[in-house]
DRENDO-1510 file (C-alpha; in Angstrom, 1 decimal, always signed):
<recs>
REC; n; res; u; v; w
REC; 1; MET; +8.3; -20.4; +25.7 .
REC; 2; LYS; +5.5; -18.2; +24.6 .
REC; 3; LYS; +6.1; -16.2; +21.2 .
REC; 4; LYS; +6.0; -12.5; +22.0 .
REC; 5; PHE; +3.3; -10.6; +19.8 .
REC; 6; TYR; +2.9; -6.7; +20.4 .
REC; 7; VAL; +0.1; -5.0; +18.3 .
REC; 8; THR; -0.8; -1.4; +18.1 .
REC; 9; THR; -3.5; +0.9; +16.7 .
REC; 10; ALA; -3.0; +4.2; +15.8 .
REC; 11; ILE; -3.8; +6.6; +18.7 .
REC; 12; ASP; -6.8; +9.1; +18.1 .
REC; 13; TYR; -7.3; +12.7; +18.0 .
REC; 14; VAL; -9.6; +13.7; +20.9 .
REC; 15; ASN; -10.9; +17.0; +19.2 .
REC; 16; ALA; -14.5; +15.2; +18.7 .
REC; 17; ARG; -16.4; +12.2; +19.7 .
REC; 18; PRO; -15.2; +9.0; +18.1 .
REC; 19; HIS; -16.6; +7.9; +14.8 .
REC; 20; ILE; -17.2; +4.4; +13.2 .
REC; 21; GLY; -13.7; +4.6; +11.4 .
REC; 22; HIS; -12.2; +4.4; +15.1 .
REC; 23; ALA; -14.2; +1.4; +15.7 .
REC; 24; PHE; -13.2; -0.3; +12.6 .
REC; 25; GLU; -9.4; -0.1; +13.4 .
REC; 26; LYS; -10.0; -1.3; +17.0 .
REC; 27; VAL; -12.0; -4.3; +16.0 .
REC; 28; LEU; -9.5; -5.3; +13.3 .
REC; 29; ALA; -6.6; -5.3; +15.8 .
REC; 30; ASP; -8.9; -6.9; +18.3 .
REC; 31; ALA; -9.8; -10.0; +16.1 .
REC; 32; LEU; -5.9; -10.5; +15.4 .
REC; 33; VAL; -4.8; -10.3; +18.9 .
REC; 34; ARG; -7.7; -12.7; +20.2 .
REC; 35; TYR; -6.5; -15.0; +17.3 .
REC; 36; ARG; -3.1; -15.1; +18.4 .
REC; 37; ARG; -3.7; -15.4; +22.0 .
REC; 38; GLN; -5.8; -18.7; +21.0 .
REC; 39; LYS; -2.7; -19.7; +19.2 .
REC; 40; GLY; -0.8; -19.5; +22.6 .
REC; 41; ASP; +1.3; -16.3; +21.8 .
REC; 42; ASP; +2.2; -13.8; +24.5 .
REC; 43; VAL; +0.2; -11.0; +23.3 .
REC; 44; PHE; +0.4; -7.2; +24.3 .
REC; 45; PHE; -2.3; -5.1; +22.6 .
REC; 46; LEU; -1.7; -1.1; +22.8 .
REC; 47; THR; -4.3; +1.4; +22.0 .
REC; 48; GLY; -4.8; +5.1; +23.2 .
REC; 49; VAL; -5.5; +8.9; +22.3 .
REC; 50; ASP; -3.3; +11.6; +21.1 .
REC; 51; GLU; -4.2; +14.5; +23.6 .
REC; 52; ASN; -1.1; +16.8; +22.4 .
REC; 53; ALA; -2.4; +17.6; +19.1 .
REC; 54; GLN; -3.0; +21.5; +18.4 .
REC; 55; LYS; -6.4; +20.6; +16.8 .
REC; 56; ASN; -7.7; +19.4; +20.2 .
REC; 57; VAL; -6.6; +22.9; +21.5 .
REC; 58; GLN; -8.5; +24.4; +18.6 .
REC; 59; ALA; -11.6; +22.6; +19.1 .
REC; 60; ALA; -11.6; +23.6; +23.0 .
REC; 61; GLU; -11.0; +27.2; +22.3 .
REC; 62; GLU; -13.9; +27.1; +19.6 .
REC; 63; GLN; -16.4; +25.8; +22.5 .
REC; 64; GLY; -14.7; +28.0; +25.0 .
REC; 65; ILE; -13.7; +25.1; +27.4 .
REC; 66; ASN; -10.7; +24.9; +29.2 .
REC; 67; VAL; -8.2; +22.7; +27.1 .
REC; 68; LYS; -7.5; +20.1; +29.9 .
REC; 69; GLN; -11.5; +19.8; +30.7 .
REC; 70; PHE; -12.1; +19.4; +27.1 .
REC; 71; ILE; -9.4; +16.8; +26.5 .
REC; 72; ASP; -10.5; +14.7; +29.6 .
REC; 73; THR; -14.2; +14.8; +28.3 .
REC; 74; ASN; -13.4; +13.4; +25.1 .
REC; 75; THR; -10.9; +11.2; +26.0 .
REC; 76; GLY; -13.8; +9.5; +28.1 .
REC; 77; PHE; -15.8; +8.9; +24.9 .
REC; 78; PHE; -12.8; +6.8; +23.6 .
REC; 79; ILE; -12.5; +4.9; +26.7 .
REC; 80; GLU; -16.0; +4.0; +26.8 .
REC; 81; LEU; -15.7; +3.0; +22.9 .
REC; 82; VAL; -13.0; +0.3; +23.6 .
REC; 83; LYS; -15.2; -0.9; +26.6 .
REC; 84; LYS; -18.2; -1.0; +24.8 .
REC; 85; LEU; -16.8; -2.6; +21.7 .
REC; 86; ASN; -15.4; -5.5; +24.1 .
REC; 87; ILE; -11.8; -4.5; +22.9 .
REC; 88; SER; -9.3; -6.7; +24.8 .
REC; 89; HIS; -6.3; -4.1; +25.0 .
REC; 90; ASP; -3.6; -4.5; +27.6 .
REC; 91; GLU; -2.7; -0.7; +27.9 .
REC; 92; PHE; -4.5; +2.7; +26.8 .
REC; 93; VAL; -2.1; +5.4; +26.3 .
REC; 94; ARG; -2.7; +9.2; +26.8 .
REC; 95; THR; -0.1; +11.2; +25.6 .
REC; 96; SER; -0.6; +14.1; +28.1 .
REC; 97; GLU; +0.7; +11.9; +30.8 .
REC; 98; LYS; +4.2; +12.7; +32.4 .
REC; 99; GLU; +5.8; +9.2; +31.9 .
REC; 100; HIS; +5.1; +9.5; +27.9 .
REC; 101; ALA; +6.8; +13.1; +27.9 .
REC; 102; LYS; +9.9; +11.5; +29.7 .
REC; 103; ILE; +10.3; +8.7; +27.0 .
REC; 104; VAL; +9.7; +11.4; +24.3 .
REC; 105; HIS; +12.7; +13.4; +25.6 .
REC; 106; LYS; +15.0; +10.4; +26.0 .
REC; 107; ILE; +14.5; +9.4; +22.4 .
REC; 108; LEU; +14.8; +13.3; +21.1 .
REC; 109; LYS; +17.9; +13.5; +23.3 .
REC; 110; LYS; +19.6; +10.4; +21.7 .
REC; 111; ILE; +18.7; +11.9; +18.3 .
REC; 112; ILE; +20.2; +15.4; +19.0 .
REC; 113; LYS; +23.3; +13.6; +20.4 .
REC; 114; LYS; +23.5; +11.9; +17.1 .
REC; 115; GLY; +23.7; +15.2; +15.4 .
REC; 116; ASP; +20.4; +14.6; +13.5 .
REC; 117; ILE; +18.7; +17.5; +15.0 .
REC; 118; TYR; +19.3; +21.2; +13.9 .
REC; 119; LYS; +17.9; +24.6; +14.0 .
REC; 120; GLY; +16.8; +26.5; +11.0 .
REC; 121; ASN; +13.8; +28.4; +9.3 .
REC; 122; TYR; +11.0; +26.9; +7.8 .
REC; 123; GLU; +8.8; +28.3; +5.0 .
REC; 124; GLY; +6.0; +26.5; +3.1 .
REC; 125; TYR; +2.7; +24.7; +3.5 .
REC; 126; TYR; +1.0; +23.7; +6.8 .
REC; 127; CYS; -2.2; +21.5; +6.8 .
REC; 128; ALA; -3.8; +22.0; +10.2 .
REC; 129; GLY; -6.0; +18.7; +9.7 .
REC; 130; CYS; -2.8; +16.7; +9.2 .
REC; 131; GLU; -0.8; +18.7; +11.7 .
REC; 132; ALA; +1.9; +18.7; +9.1 .
REC; 133; TYR; +4.0; +20.5; +6.8 .
REC; 134; ILE; +3.2; +19.4; +3.2 .
REC; 135; THR; +4.9; +20.0; +0.0 .
REC; 136; GLU; +3.4; +21.8; -2.9 .
REC; 137; LYS; +3.7; +18.2; -5.0 .
REC; 138; ASP; +1.4; +16.8; -2.3 .
REC; 139; LEU; -1.5; +19.1; -3.1 .
REC; 140; VAL; -4.4; +18.1; -5.4 .
REC; 141; ASP; -6.0; +21.1; -7.0 .
REC; 142; GLY; -4.3; +23.3; -4.5 .
REC; 143; LYS; -5.7; +21.4; -1.4 .
REC; 144; CYS; -4.5; +18.7; +1.1 .
REC; 145; PRO; -6.0; +15.4; -0.7 .
REC; 146; GLU; -6.7; +14.0; +3.0 .
REC; 147; HIS; -8.9; +17.2; +4.2 .
REC; 148; ASN; -9.8; +18.7; +0.8 .
REC; 149; LYS; -8.6; +22.1; +2.2 .
REC; 150; ALA; -6.3; +24.6; +1.0 .
REC; 151; PRO; -3.2; +24.7; +3.6 .
REC; 152; GLU; -2.1; +27.7; +5.1 .
REC; 153; HIS; +1.5; +29.2; +4.2 .
REC; 154; ARG; +3.9; +29.5; +7.3 .
REC; 155; LYS; +7.3; +30.9; +8.0 .
REC; 156; GLU; +8.8; +30.3; +11.3 .
REC; 157; GLU; +12.1; +29.3; +13.1 .
REC; 158; ALA; +12.1; +25.7; +13.7 .
REC; 159; TYR; +14.2; +22.5; +14.6 .
REC; 160; PHE; +14.8; +20.0; +11.7 .
REC; 161; PHE; +15.3; +16.2; +11.6 .
REC; 162; LYS; +17.7; +15.0; +8.9 .
REC; 163; LEU; +15.3; +12.7; +7.3 .
REC; 164; SER; +17.2; +12.9; +4.1 .
REC; 165; LYS; +20.0; +11.2; +5.7 .
REC; 166; TYR; +18.0; +8.1; +6.0 .
REC; 167; GLN; +16.6; +7.7; +2.3 .
REC; 168; ASN; +18.6; +4.6; +1.3 .
REC; 169; LYS; +18.3; +2.8; +4.5 .
REC; 170; LEU; +14.4; +3.7; +4.4 .
REC; 171; ILE; +14.0; +2.3; +0.9 .
REC; 172; LYS; +15.7; -1.1; +2.0 .
REC; 173; PHE; +13.5; -1.1; +5.1 .
REC; 174; VAL; +10.1; -0.5; +3.6 .
REC; 175; GLU; +10.5; -3.4; +1.2 .
REC; 176; GLY; +9.5; -5.8; +3.9 .
REC; 177; TYR; +7.4; -3.5; +6.2 .
REC; 178; ILE; +4.3; -2.3; +4.7 .
REC; 179; ILE; +1.0; -4.2; +3.6 .
REC; 180; PRO; -0.4; -4.3; +1.3 .
REC; 181; VAL; +1.8; -4.0; -1.5 .
REC; 182; GLU; -0.1; -1.1; -3.1 .
REC; 183; LYS; +0.8; +1.1; -0.1 .
REC; 184; LYS; +4.2; +0.0; +0.0 .
REC; 185; ASN; +4.8; +0.9; -3.7 .
REC; 186; GLU; +3.2; +4.4; -2.9 .
REC; 187; ILE; +5.7; +5.0; -0.2 .
REC; 188; LEU; +8.8; +3.8; -2.1 .
REC; 189; SER; +7.8; +5.9; -5.0 .
REC; 190; ARG; +7.9; +8.9; -2.7 .
REC; 191; ILE; +11.0; +7.7; -0.9 .
REC; 192; LYS; +12.7; +7.4; -4.2 .
REC; 193; GLY; +11.6; +11.0; -5.5 .
REC; 194; GLY; +13.9; +12.3; -2.8 .
REC; 195; LEU; +13.4; +13.3; +1.0 .
REC; 196; ASN; +13.5; +16.6; +2.5 .
REC; 197; ASP; +14.4; +17.1; +6.4 .
REC; 198; VAL; +11.4; +17.6; +8.4 .
REC; 199; CYS; +10.6; +20.2; +10.7 .
REC; 200; ILE; +10.0; +18.8; +14.4 .
REC; 201; SER; +8.9; +21.8; +16.3 .
REC; 202; ARG; +6.1; +24.2; +16.9 .
REC; 203; LYS; +7.1; +27.6; +18.2 .
REC; 204; GLY; +4.8; +29.4; +20.6 .
REC; 205; ALA; +2.3; +26.3; +20.9 .
REC; 206; LYS; +0.7; +26.5; +24.4 .
REC; 207; TRP; +0.2; +22.7; +24.6 .
REC; 208; GLY; +2.3; +19.6; +24.1 .
REC; 209; VAL; +5.7; +18.4; +25.1 .
REC; 210; ASP; +8.3; +21.0; +25.4 .
REC; 211; PHE; +11.3; +20.6; +23.1 .
REC; 212; PRO; +14.4; +19.5; +25.1 .
REC; 213; ASP; +16.3; +22.3; +26.7 .
REC; 214; ASP; +14.3; +24.9; +24.6 .
REC; 215; LYS; +11.0; +25.8; +26.1 .
REC; 216; ASN; +10.1; +28.4; +23.3 .
REC; 217; PHE; +9.1; +25.4; +21.3 .
REC; 218; LYS; +6.9; +22.4; +21.6 .
REC; 219; ILE; +7.8; +19.0; +19.8 .
REC; 220; TRP; +5.7; +18.6; +16.5 .
REC; 221; VAL; +2.8; +16.3; +17.7 .
REC; 222; TRP; +3.5; +13.7; +15.2 .
REC; 223; VAL; +7.0; +13.0; +16.7 .
REC; 224; ASP; +5.4; +12.9; +20.1 .
REC; 225; ALA; +2.6; +10.8; +19.1 .
REC; 226; LEU; +4.6; +8.1; +17.5 .
REC; 227; ILE; +6.8; +7.5; +20.4 .
REC; 228; ASN; +3.5; +6.4; +22.3 .
REC; 229; TYR; +4.1; +2.7; +20.8 .
REC; 230; ILE; +7.5; +2.9; +23.0 .
REC; 231; SER; +6.2; +4.8; +26.0 .
REC; 232; GLY; +3.2; +2.8; +26.5 .
REC; 233; ALA; +5.0; -0.6; +26.3 .
REC; 234; GLU; +8.8; +0.1; +26.5 .
REC; 235; ASP; +9.6; -3.6; +27.5 .
REC; 236; LYS; +7.5; -5.0; +24.7 .
REC; 237; TRP; +9.1; -2.9; +21.9 .
REC; 238; PRO; +9.6; -3.7; +18.8 .
REC; 239; ALA; +6.0; -3.9; +17.8 .
REC; 240; ASP; +5.2; -6.8; +15.7 .
REC; 241; VAL; +2.2; -5.3; +13.7 .
REC; 242; HIS; +1.4; -1.4; +13.7 .
REC; 243; ILE; -2.3; -1.1; +12.5 .
REC; 244; ILE; -3.2; +2.2; +10.8 .
REC; 245; GLY; -5.4; +4.1; +8.2 .
REC; 246; LYS; -4.0; +4.9; +4.8 .
REC; 247; GLY; -4.1; +8.6; +5.6 .
REC; 248; ILE; -1.3; +8.3; +8.0 .
REC; 249; ASN; +1.0; +5.7; +6.1 .
REC; 250; TRP; +3.6; +8.3; +5.3 .
REC; 251; PHE; +4.3; +9.0; +9.2 .
REC; 252; HIS; +4.6; +5.5; +9.9 .
REC; 253; SER; +6.5; +4.2; +7.2 .
REC; 254; VAL; +9.0; +7.2; +6.6 .
REC; 255; ILE; +9.2; +9.3; +9.7 .
REC; 256; TRP; +8.6; +6.7; +12.4 .
REC; 257; PRO; +11.3; +4.4; +11.1 .
REC; 258; ALA; +13.7; +7.2; +10.5 .
REC; 259; LEU; +13.5; +8.5; +14.0 .
REC; 260; LEU; +14.2; +4.9; +15.2 .
REC; 261; MET; +17.1; +4.5; +13.0 .
REC; 262; SER; +18.5; +7.6; +14.5 .
REC; 263; ALA; +17.8; +7.0; +18.1 .
REC; 264; GLU; +19.2; +3.2; +17.5 .
REC; 265; TYR; +16.2; +1.4; +18.4 .
REC; 266; ASP; +15.0; -1.8; +16.8 .
REC; 267; LEU; +12.5; -1.4; +13.9 .
REC; 268; PRO; +8.9; -2.4; +13.9 .
REC; 269; LYS; +8.3; -5.7; +11.9 .
REC; 270; THR; +4.9; -5.0; +10.0 .
REC; 271; LEU; +2.9; -2.0; +9.0 .
REC; 272; LEU; -0.8; -2.9; +8.1 .
REC; 273; VAL; -2.4; -0.1; +6.2 .
REC; 274; HIS; -6.2; -0.4; +6.0 .
REC; 275; GLY; -8.8; +1.4; +3.8 .
REC; 276; TYR; -11.7; +3.8; +4.9 .
REC; 277; LEU; -15.1; +3.4; +5.5 .
REC; 278; ASN; -17.1; +5.3; +3.1 .
REC; 279; ILE; -20.8; +6.6; +3.4 .
REC; 280; ARG; -22.5; +5.8; +0.1 .
REC; 281; GLY; -19.1; +6.1; -1.6 .
REC; 282; LYS; -18.3; +9.4; +0.1 .
REC; 283; LYS; -15.5; +9.8; +2.6 .
REC; 284; MET; -16.9; +10.3; +6.2 .
REC; 285; SER; -16.5; +13.9; +7.3 .
REC; 286; LYS; -17.8; +16.2; +10.0 .
REC; 287; SER; -18.5; +18.8; +7.6 .
REC; 288; LEU; -20.6; +16.7; +5.3 .
REC; 289; GLY; -22.6; +15.4; +8.4 .
REC; 290; ASN; -22.3; +11.8; +7.4 .
REC; 291; VAL; -20.3; +10.7; +10.6 .
REC; 292; ILE; -21.6; +7.4; +12.3 .
REC; 293; ASP; -21.4; +7.3; +16.0 .
REC; 294; PRO; -20.3; +3.8; +17.0 .
REC; 295; ILE; -21.3; +3.9; +20.6 .
REC; 296; GLU; -25.0; +5.0; +19.6 .
REC; 297; LEU; -24.9; +1.8; +17.1 .
REC; 298; ILE; -23.6; -0.6; +19.8 .
REC; 299; ASP; -26.3; +0.9; +22.2 .
REC; 300; LYS; -29.1; +0.2; +19.8 .
REC; 301; TYR; -27.8; -3.1; +18.3 .
REC; 302; GLY; -25.4; -4.5; +20.4 .
REC; 303; VAL; -21.6; -5.1; +20.5 .
REC; 304; ASP; -21.5; -8.2; +18.3 .
REC; 305; ALA; -23.7; -6.8; +15.7 .
REC; 306; VAL; -21.4; -3.7; +15.2 .
REC; 307; ARG; -18.2; -5.8; +15.4 .
REC; 308; TYR; -19.3; -8.4; +13.0 .
REC; 309; SER; -20.7; -5.8; +10.5 .
REC; 310; LEU; -17.3; -4.0; +10.6 .
REC; 311; LEU; -15.2; -7.1; +10.4 .
REC; 312; ARG; -17.2; -8.0; +7.0 .
REC; 313; CYS; -15.6; -4.9; +5.4 .
REC; 314; SER; -12.7; -5.1; +3.2 .
REC; 315; VAL; -9.4; -4.7; +5.2 .
REC; 316; PHE; -7.3; -3.2; +2.6 .
REC; 317; ASP; -9.9; -1.5; +0.2 .
REC; 318; ASP; -12.4; +1.3; +1.0 .
REC; 319; SER; -15.8; +0.0; +1.9 .
REC; 320; ASP; -19.2; +1.3; +2.2 .
REC; 321; TYR; -20.7; +1.3; +5.6 .
REC; 322; SER; -24.1; +2.5; +7.1 .
REC; 323; GLU; -26.7; +1.4; +9.5 .
REC; 324; GLU; -28.6; -0.4; +6.6 .
REC; 325; ILE; -25.4; -2.5; +6.1 .
REC; 326; LEU; -25.2; -3.5; +9.3 .
REC; 327; ILE; -29.1; -4.7; +9.6 .
REC; 328; GLU; -28.6; -6.5; +6.4 .
REC; 329; ARG; -25.5; -8.3; +7.7 .
REC; 330; TYR; -27.2; -9.0; +11.1 .
REC; 331; ASN; -30.5; -10.2; +9.8 .
REC; 332; ASN; -28.9; -12.3; +6.8 .
REC; 333; GLU; -25.9; -13.9; +8.5 .
REC; 334; LEU; -26.0; -13.7; +12.3 .
REC; 335; ALA; -29.7; -14.2; +12.8 .
REC; 336; ASN; -30.6; -16.4; +9.8 .
REC; 337; LYS; -27.5; -18.6; +9.3 .
REC; 338; LEU; -25.6; -18.8; +12.7 .
REC; 339; GLY; -28.5; -18.0; +14.9 .
REC; 340; ASN; -31.1; -20.3; +13.2 .
REC; 341; LEU; -28.5; -23.3; +13.3 .
REC; 342; VAL; -27.9; -22.7; +17.1 .
REC; 343; SER; -31.4; -22.6; +17.9 .
REC; 344; ARG; -32.6; -25.5; +15.7 .
REC; 345; ILE; -29.8; -27.9; +16.9 .
REC; 346; SER; -29.9; -27.2; +20.5 .
REC; 347; GLY; -33.9; -27.6; +20.4 .
REC; 348; LEU; -33.3; -30.9; +18.5 .
REC; 349; ILE; -30.6; -32.1; +21.0 .
REC; 350; GLU; -32.8; -31.3; +23.8 .
REC; 351; LYS; -35.8; -33.4; +22.5 .
REC; 352; LYS; -33.6; -36.2; +20.8 .
REC; 353; GLY; -30.3; -36.5; +22.7 .
REC; 354; ILE; -26.9; -37.1; +20.9 .
REC; 355; GLU; -24.7; -40.5; +20.3 .
REC; 356; LYS; -21.0; -40.1; +19.9 .
REC; 357; CYS; -19.5; -40.8; +16.5 .
REC; 358; ASP; -16.7; -39.9; +13.9 .
REC; 359; VAL; -17.5; -36.2; +13.1 .
REC; 360; LYS; -17.2; -36.5; +9.0 .
REC; 361; LEU; -19.1; -33.2; +8.9 .
REC; 362; LEU; -15.7; -31.0; +10.1 .
REC; 363; LYS; -14.0; -32.5; +7.2 .
REC; 364; LYS; -15.8; -29.9; +5.2 .
REC; 365; LEU; -14.4; -27.1; +7.2 .
REC; 366; ASP; -11.1; -25.8; +5.7 .
REC; 367; GLU; -9.3; -24.5; +9.0 .
REC; 368; LYS; -6.0; -24.3; +7.1 .
REC; 369; LYS; -7.4; -21.6; +4.8 .
REC; 370; ILE; -8.8; -19.6; +7.6 .
REC; 371; GLU; -5.3; -19.7; +9.5 .
REC; 372; LYS; -3.8; -18.4; +6.1 .
REC; 373; TYR; -6.1; -15.6; +6.1 .
REC; 374; PHE; -5.3; -14.5; +9.6 .
REC; 375; GLU; -1.5; -14.9; +8.8 .
REC; 376; THR; -2.3; -12.3; +5.8 .
REC; 377; TYR; -4.5; -10.2; +7.9 .
REC; 378; GLU; -7.6; -10.9; +5.6 .
REC; 379; PHE; -10.2; -11.1; +8.3 .
REC; 380; ASP; -12.9; -10.5; +6.0 .
REC; 381; LYS; -12.1; -13.6; +4.0 .
REC; 382; ALA; -11.5; -15.8; +7.3 .
REC; 383; LEU; -15.2; -14.8; +7.9 .
REC; 384; ASN; -16.4; -15.7; +4.5 .
REC; 385; GLU; -14.8; -19.2; +5.0 .
REC; 386; ILE; -16.2; -19.7; +8.6 .
REC; 387; PHE; -19.8; -18.7; +7.2 .
REC; 388; ARG; -19.5; -21.1; +4.3 .
REC; 389; PHE; -18.9; -24.0; +7.0 .
REC; 390; ILE; -22.2; -22.4; +8.6 .
REC; 391; ASP; -23.9; -23.0; +5.3 .
REC; 392; GLU; -22.6; -26.5; +5.0 .
REC; 393; CYS; -24.1; -27.2; +8.5 .
REC; 394; ASN; -27.4; -25.9; +7.7 .
REC; 395; THR; -27.5; -27.7; +4.5 .
REC; 396; HIS; -26.6; -31.0; +6.3 .
REC; 397; VAL; -29.7; -30.6; +8.8 .
REC; 398; GLN; -32.1; -29.9; +5.9 .
REC; 399; ASN; -30.7; -33.3; +4.1 .
REC; 400; LYS; -30.4; -35.5; +7.1 .
REC; 401; LYS; -33.8; -34.2; +8.5 .
REC; 402; PRO; -32.9; -35.5; +12.2 .
REC; 403; TRP; -36.4; -34.1; +13.5 .
REC; 404; GLU; -37.9; -36.8; +11.3 .
REC; 405; THR; -35.2; -39.7; +11.8 .
REC; 406; GLY; -34.1; -38.9; +15.4 .
REC; 407; ASP; -30.6; -39.7; +14.3 .
REC; 408; LYS; -28.4; -38.7; +17.5 .
REC; 409; LYS; -25.1; -39.2; +15.5 .
REC; 410; VAL; -26.1; -36.6; +13.1 .
REC; 411; LEU; -27.1; -34.2; +16.0 .
REC; 412; TYR; -23.5; -35.2; +17.6 .
REC; 413; GLU; -21.7; -34.1; +14.2 .
REC; 414; LEU; -23.7; -31.0; +14.4 .
REC; 415; LYS; -23.0; -30.3; +18.3 .
REC; 416; GLU; -19.2; -30.7; +17.7 .
REC; 417; SER; -19.3; -28.5; +14.6 .
REC; 418; ILE; -21.1; -25.5; +16.4 .
REC; 419; LEU; -18.5; -25.9; +19.2 .
REC; 420; LYS; -15.6; -25.4; +16.4 .
REC; 421; ILE; -17.5; -22.7; +14.9 .
REC; 422; SER; -17.8; -20.9; +18.2 .
REC; 423; GLU; -14.1; -21.3; +18.6 .
REC; 424; LEU; -13.1; -19.8; +15.0 .
REC; 425; LEU; -15.8; -16.9; +15.9 .
REC; 426; LEU; -14.2; -16.0; +19.1 .
REC; 427; PRO; -11.9; -13.4; +17.6 .
REC; 428; PHE; -14.8; -11.6; +15.8 .
REC; 429; ILE; -17.8; -11.7; +18.1 .
REC; 430; PRO; -16.6; -12.8; +21.3 .
REC; 431; GLU; -19.4; -12.3; +23.4 .
REC; 432; SER; -21.7; -14.4; +21.4 .
REC; 433; ALA; -18.9; -17.0; +20.6 .
REC; 434; GLU; -18.7; -17.7; +24.3 .
REC; 435; LYS; -22.4; -18.0; +24.8 .
REC; 436; ILE; -22.6; -20.8; +22.0 .
REC; 437; ASN; -19.5; -22.5; +23.6 .
REC; 438; LYS; -21.2; -22.5; +27.0 .
REC; 439; GLN; -24.5; -23.7; +25.6 .
REC; 440; PHE; -22.9; -26.6; +23.6 .
REC; 441; SER; -20.5; -27.7; +26.1 .
REC; 442; THR; -22.8; -28.8; +28.9 .
REC; 443; LYS; -24.0; -32.5; +29.3 .
REC; 444; ASN; -27.5; -31.2; +29.2 .
REC; 445; ILE; -28.0; -29.1; +26.0 .
REC; 446; LYS; -31.0; -26.8; +25.9 .
REC; 447; LYS; -32.6; -24.6; +23.6 .
REC; 448; GLU; -31.9; -20.9; +25.0 .
REC; 449; GLU; -33.2; -17.5; +24.4 .
REC; 450; ILE; -32.7; -16.4; +20.6 .
REC; 451; LEU; -29.1; -15.4; +20.2 .
REC; 452; PHE; -29.6; -13.0; +17.3 .
REC; 453; LYS; -33.1; -11.7; +17.3 .
REC; 454; LYS; -33.9; -10.4; +13.9 .
REC; 455; ILE; -34.2; -6.5; +13.7 .
REC; 456; GLU; -37.4; -5.3; +12.3 .
REC; 457; VAL; -36.9; -2.7; +9.4 .
REC; 458; LYS; -39.6; -0.2; +9.1 .
REC; 459; LYS; -40.7; +0.2; +5.4 .
</recs>
C-alpha cells in the first residue's frame, strides 16, 4: 500500500502580483512532492490564495476597483504563476469559495461548543500588514519587525480564543514539529514566556467569512486562512509537511495547532520554515521598489532557469537573489556543466555508438547522501551533490578521451550516468530532465538542439 504524503504551501495574499518569494516557496514544495512521487508515495499537494484578507480590500479600494473583480484578477496572476512554474499541485484553494466557509464554520462551532471562545473587549496594537494584533514586546523601535511600520492602536468588542489554555500542550507539541531547530527554539521561548488569549474576530468588516451566529463580526482572516489546509483536502488531513516562510511561523506553530487541539483534530506532523530571498542584502518590499516578478523571469529565461536558480538558494537561511544570480547559475552550471555534458556525449554516441558494460562511473555517485538531504529538506545540498557527480562525469570524459579512442564502453557508462542524472534532477528541473531522459532512452541516441543556450550578458 502506498504511503500517504500530504504537503501544503502557505496561501498567498492577492493584494498585489506574485513576487519571487512566492515562487521560491512553491518550487521548494514542488521539488519535495516530485521526489516523494518518485519514491512511490501517495502524494497530495495543496497550494492556493487567501482572498479574505482586509489588505486585499484596502488595495482594491485604493485602485477604485470592485473587491471581487480585483481579487479575481489578482488570483489569476497566482494561477498563471503555478502553471508557468510547472508546479504539480493537486488542488488550488481559493478562500472566498462557499465550501471553504462551510468547513470554517464547522470547525469554529466545535471550538465554541468546547467553551474555548468568549466575547470581550480588545485594546492594543494592530499591524495591518500582518493582519494581526501584536503586543508591545513584539515591537522593535516601536514598529512591527516584519513590516517596519508602526502599528495602529485599536479598541473594539471582539470574540477571543482561549489560547492560554493550550500553553503546556503546545510546548510538548512544538518540540517535534518545527524545522529548523533555531525556528523551533524561537517559538518555544515565546510560548514559555506566557500566552495571551487571542482575538479571532473583526467587527464591521465588509469582506470575509461571517462569524458563526453573529453577522456583526467577520472571522479573523488568520483563523479562516489556516483552515484552508483542511477545507482544501479534508480526506487527506493531517498534513505531513506545511511549508511556510519565517514571517508566519507563529501563526502556524502556535495558533493553528491550538485551534486543532480545541476542535479535536489530528495535528500536522512537520512545519518547514524557510528563509527569505533578499535583494543585495535587503528584504524585498514594494515600498523599496526591489520586488522581482517571477512571471517576467520565466517568460525571459524559461521555467527551469528560474526553478534551478531558486532551488540553489539556502532553504533555511536568508539568501540573496537577483537576475544576475540567475544568469550566473544558469550559464555556469546548467549550460557549461550539464548542458555541455549532454551535448558532447550525445554527439559522440551518434558518431561512435555504445557497448554495454559494467558502469563503474556510477559508483562515484552518493545516492544515499542525496536521499538524506531530501529527508532533511536540504534541497540546495542535494543539488550540490548531483552537480558534484556531473563534474565527475565531465572529468571522466576529459580523462578517457572517447573522441580519440572511440571507446564505446566509456560512452555507455556516460549514457547510463546521464540517465541517472536526469532521474535525480526531475524534482528540480522536470521539463529539462524529461528531455534528457527521452534523448538518452532511445536506441538511436542523437545530438539534439542545445538544451541550455548560454545567456549573453551585455557589458
